[in-house]
C-alpha positions as CSV (number, residue, x, y, z in Angstrom):
1,M,0.0,0.0,0.0
2,L,1.4,3.4,-1.0
3,K,1.6,6.2,1.6
4,S,-0.7,9.1,1.0
5,N,0.2,11.7,-1.6
6,F,2.7,14.1,0.0
7,K,4.8,16.8,-1.7
8,I,7.5,18.7,0.1
9,S,8.7,21.8,-1.5
10,I,12.3,22.7,-1.8
11,S,11.4,26.1,-0.6
12,T,10.3,24.6,2.7
13,L,13.6,22.9,3.1
14,I,15.6,26.0,2.1
15,S,13.8,28.1,4.7
16,S,14.6,25.5,7.3
17,L,18.3,26.1,7.0
18,S,19.8,27.9,9.9
19,T,22.6,29.5,7.9
20,H,21.9,31.3,4.6
21,S,24.7,31.0,2.1
22,K,25.1,33.4,-0.8
23,S,23.5,30.8,-3.2
24,L,20.3,30.8,-1.2
25,I,20.2,34.5,-0.7
26,C,20.6,35.2,-4.5
27,L,17.8,32.9,-5.6
28,P,14.3,34.3,-6.2
29,Y,11.8,33.5,-3.5
30,G,10.1,30.2,-4.1
31,A,12.7,29.0,-6.7
32,E,12.6,25.2,-6.8
33,T,13.6,24.2,-10.3
34,T,15.6,25.5,-13.2
35,A,12.3,26.7,-14.7
36,D,12.0,29.1,-11.8
37,V,15.3,30.9,-12.3
38,P,17.1,32.6,-15.2
39,R,19.8,30.6,-16.8
40,S,22.5,32.7,-15.1
41,L,21.3,31.5,-11.7
42,E,21.0,27.8,-12.5
43,T,24.4,27.0,-10.9
44,L,23.3,28.8,-7.7
45,L,20.2,26.6,-7.7
46,A,22.4,23.5,-8.0
47,T,24.7,24.8,-5.2
48,A,21.7,25.5,-3.0
49,M,20.4,22.0,-3.6
50,D,23.8,20.5,-2.7
51,E,23.8,22.5,0.5
52,L,20.5,20.8,1.4
53,Y,22.0,17.3,1.3
54,D,21.9,16.8,5.1
55,E,18.3,18.2,5.4
56,I,17.1,16.1,2.5
57,K,18.8,13.0,3.9
58,S,17.2,13.5,7.4
59,F,13.8,14.2,5.8
60,L,13.9,11.0,3.7
61,Q,15.1,9.0,6.8
62,N,12.1,10.2,8.7
63,L,9.5,10.0,5.9
64,K,10.7,6.7,4.4
65,P,8.9,7.2,1.1
66,H,8.5,4.4,-1.5
67,F,10.1,6.5,-4.2
68,V,11.7,9.9,-4.8
69,F,11.8,11.9,-8.1
70,F,14.9,14.0,-8.7
71,D,16.6,15.8,-11.5
72,F,20.1,17.2,-11.1
73,A,20.6,16.2,-7.4
74,H,22.5,13.1,-8.4
75,W,23.3,12.2,-4.8
76,V,19.7,11.4,-4.0
77,T,20.3,7.9,-5.2
78,E,23.2,7.5,-2.8
79,I,20.9,8.6,0.1
80,A,18.2,6.2,-1.0
81,L,20.6,3.3,-1.2
82,E,22.0,4.1,2.2
83,I,18.5,4.3,3.8
84,G,17.2,1.3,1.8
85,C,13.8,0.4,0.3
86,I,13.5,3.8,-1.5
87,K,13.3,3.7,-5.3
88,T,14.6,6.7,-7.2
89,L,13.3,8.1,-10.4
90,C,15.5,10.5,-12.4
91,Y,13.7,12.9,-14.7
92,K,15.1,15.4,-17.1
93,L,13.3,17.5,-19.6
94,A,15.5,17.9,-22.6
95,S,15.4,17.5,-26.3
96,P,16.7,14.3,-27.8
97,A,19.5,16.4,-29.4
98,T,20.6,17.7,-26.0
99,S,20.6,14.2,-24.6
100,A,22.7,12.9,-27.5
101,I,25.3,15.7,-27.1
102,S,25.5,15.2,-23.4
103,L,26.0,11.4,-23.8
104,T,28.5,11.5,-26.6
105,G,30.2,14.9,-25.9
106,K,30.1,15.5,-29.6
107,E,27.9,17.5,-31.8
108,C,26.7,15.9,-35.1
109,F,24.9,17.8,-37.8
110,H,23.3,16.8,-41.1
111,G,24.3,13.2,-40.9
112,I,28.1,13.9,-40.5
113,N,29.7,11.0,-38.6
114,C,31.1,12.5,-35.4
115,S,32.9,9.4,-34.1
């Protein structure tokens, strides 16, 4: 049986931090995903997410969800494995071309072999 639907916002976790780093202060209020910030602030969002590692770990240990969705916080899988019995689902919204470039590290155009 699945636990009831429950969504925690990153904003809630961010506001629970006792110390506010530059990356947290510079983010717009309520920013939770890269869709919420200009491209120039995406690295700050990633840094803020990394700074929430301990809080997210503690949260997941207490909640013990059946699964966790994540995007660029790659360390979520490490936490889930450590806690045990938590499945992780990575989601990324990108075009197939972006995915191909990131996987191969090479750009191919108009059928030119890039290997």
